[in-house]
C-alpha positions as protocol buffer text, in pm:
chain_id: "A"
residue {
  index: 1
  type: GLU
  ca { x: 0 y: 0 z: 0 }
}
residue {
  index: 2
  type: GLU
  ca { x: 107 y: 357 z: -56 }
}
residue {
  index: 3
  type: GLY
  ca { x: 307 y: 479 z: 246 }
}
residue {
  index: 4
  type: ASP
  ca { x: 427 y: 133 z: 352 }
}
residue {
  index: 5
  type: VAL
  ca { x: 800 y: 60 z: 362 }
}
residue {
  index: 6
  type: LEU
  ca { x: 978 y: -195 z: 143 }
}
residue {
  index: 7
  type: LEU
  ca { x: 1287 y: -349 z: 307 }
}
residue {
  index: 8
  type: LEU
  ca { x: 1536 y: -563 z: 114 }
}
residue {
  index: 9
  type: SER
  ca { x: 1788 y: -761 z: 317 }
}
residue {
  index: 10
  type: GLN
  ca { x: 2080 y: -912 z: 127 }
}
residue {
  index: 11
  type: CYS
  ca { x: 2354 y: -1142 z: 251 }
}
residue {
  index: 12
  type: PHE
  ca { x: 2668 y: -1245 z: 66 }
}
residue {
  index: 13
  type: ASP
  ca { x: 2875 y: -1546 z: 173 }
}
residue {
  index: 14
  type: ASP
  ca { x: 3212 y: -1375 z: 136 }
}
residue {
  index: 15
  type: GLN
  ca { x: 3370 y: -1045 z: 224 }
}
residue {
  index: 16
  type: ALA
  ca { x: 3240 y: -767 z: -3 }
}
residue {
  index: 17
  type: ALA
  ca { x: 3290 y: -395 z: -43 }
}
residue {
  index: 18
  type: LYS
  ca { x: 2992 y: -165 z: 13 }
}
residue {
  index: 19
  type: SER
  ca { x: 3014 y: -71 z: -358 }
}
residue {
  index: 20
  type: ALA
  ca { x: 2989 y: -435 z: -476 }
}
residue {
  index: 21
  type: PHE
  ca { x: 2610 y: -443 z: -426 }
}
residue {
  index: 22
  type: LEU
  ca { x: 2456 y: -101 z: -478 }
}
residue {
  index: 23
  type: PRO
  ca { x: 2089 y: -36 z: -394 }
}
residue {
  index: 24
  type: PRO
  ca { x: 1828 y: -137 z: -650 }
}
residue {
  index: 25
  type: GLN
  ca { x: 1694 y: 158 z: -852 }
}
residue {
  index: 26
  type: GLY
  ca { x: 1468 y: 374 z: -635 }
}
residue {
  index: 27
  type: THR
  ca { x: 1591 y: 237 z: -301 }
}
residue {
  index: 28
  type: ASP
  ca { x: 1849 y: 360 z: -50 }
}
residue {
  index: 29
  type: LEU
  ca { x: 2125 y: 177 z: 137 }
}
residue {
  index: 30
  type: LEU
  ca { x: 2009 y: 177 z: 500 }
}
residue {
  index: 31
  type: GLY
  ca { x: 2276 y: -49 z: 649 }
}
residue {
  index: 32
  type: PHE
  ca { x: 2594 y: -242 z: 569 }
}
residue {
  index: 33
  type: THR
  ca { x: 2809 y: -488 z: 763 }
}
residue {
  index: 34
  type: ASN
  ca { x: 3120 y: -673 z: 656 }
}
residue {
  index: 35
  type: ALA
  ca { x: 3330 y: -940 z: 826 }
}
residue {
  index: 36
  type: SER
  ca { x: 3606 y: -1179 z: 719 }
}
residue {
  index: 37
  type: ASP
  ca { x: 3368 y: -1425 z: 548 }
}
residue {
  index: 38
  type: GLU
  ca { x: 3032 y: -1251 z: 498 }
}
residue {
  index: 39
  type: ALA
  ca { x: 2867 y: -922 z: 417 }
}
residue {
  index: 40
  type: GLY
  ca { x: 2517 y: -788 z: 471 }
}
residue {
  index: 41
  type: PHE
  ca { x: 2321 y: -506 z: 311 }
}
residue {
  index: 42
  type: LEU
  ca { x: 1988 y: -345 z: 398 }
}
residue {
  index: 43
  type: PHE
  ca { x: 1805 y: -143 z: 132 }
}
residue {
  index: 44
  type: GLY
  ca { x: 1469 y: 27 z: 161 }
}
residue {
  index: 45
  type: LYS
  ca { x: 1216 y: 277 z: 32 }
}
residue {
  index: 46
  type: ARG
  ca { x: 878 y: 421 z: 124 }
}
residue {
  index: 47
  type: LEU
  ca { x: 623 y: 304 z: -132 }
}
residue {
  index: 48
  type: ASP
  ca { x: 459 y: 586 z: -325 }
}
residue {
  index: 49
  type: VAL
  ca { x: 194 y: 371 z: -498 }
}
residue {
  index: 50
  type: SER
  ca { x: -12 y: 66 z: -405 }
}
residue {
  index: 51
  type: GLY
  ca { x: 34 y: -268 z: -579 }
}
residue {
  index: 52
  type: ASN
  ca { x: 311 y: -504 z: -678 }
}
residue {
  index: 53
  type: THR
  ca { x: 664 y: -372 z: -620 }
}
residue {
  index: 54
  type: GLY
  ca { x: 801 y: -569 z: -916 }
}
residue {
  index: 55
  type: SER
  ca { x: 1146 y: -717 z: -950 }
}
residue {
  index: 56
  type: LYS
  ca { x: 1438 y: -546 z: -775 }
}
residue {
  index: 57
  type: THR
  ca { x: 1800 y: -605 z: -876 }
}
residue {
  index: 58
  type: THR
  ca { x: 2108 y: -477 z: -700 }
}
residue {
  index: 59
  type: ARG
  ca { x: 2356 y: -276 z: -901 }
}
residue {
  index: 60
  type: GLY
  ca { x: 2735 y: -282 z: -883 }
}
residue {
  index: 61
  type: SER
  ca { x: 3000 y: -539 z: -968 }
}
residue {
  index: 62
  type: GLY
  ca { x: 2856 y: -810 z: -741 }
}
residue {
  index: 63
  type: GLY
  ca { x: 3067 y: -1101 z: -626 }
}
residue {
  index: 64
  type: PRO
  ca { x: 3274 y: -1370 z: -795 }
}
residue {
  index: 65
  type: LYS
  ca { x: 3004 y: -1640 z: -765 }
}
residue {
  index: 66
  type: CYS
  ca { x: 2631 y: -1666 z: -703 }
}
residue {
  index: 67
  type: LYS
  ca { x: 2661 y: -1674 z: -326 }
}
residue {
  index: 68
  type: ASP
  ca { x: 2404 y: -1414 z: -232 }
}
residue {
  index: 69
  type: ALA
  ca { x: 2039 y: -1403 z: -130 }
}
residue {
  index: 70
  type: LEU
  ca { x: 1791 y: -1115 z: -126 }
}
residue {
  index: 71
  type: LEU
  ca { x: 1482 y: -1115 z: 96 }
}
residue {
  index: 72
  type: SER
  ca { x: 1207 y: -856 z: 65 }
}
residue {
  index: 73
  type: VAL
  ca { x: 958 y: -752 z: 334 }
}
residue {
  index: 74
  type: VAL
  ca { x: 686 y: -487 z: 323 }
}
residue {
  index: 75
  type: VAL
  ca { x: 624 y: -318 z: 655 }
}
residue {
  index: 76
  type: ASN
  ca { x: 273 y: -179 z: 697 }
}
residue {
  index: 77
  type: ARG
  ca { x: 264 y: 154 z: 874 }
}
residue {
  index: 78
  type: ASN
  ca { x: 20 y: 181 z: 1162 }
}
residue {
  index: 79
  type: ARG
  ca { x: -273 y: 374 z: 1016 }
}
residue {
  index: 80
  type: ASN
  ca { x: -472 y: 420 z: 1337 }
}
């Protein structure tokens, strides 16, 4: 719904630079963590229309192998 928040949580099973996985178009990088053998990214945006959010793809160089996962969650704002 319009006004809700879309959160995208991505993990990568290797060390990665913040620039390796840039936010999908229209979203912002909200958080980043990096350790010796994993990295995590949190992207998000406030939805400006109701309906399907469509497919979201990170930008950037990515990693050397397909070792990542992206989970999306829509958080409904309290409308009381």
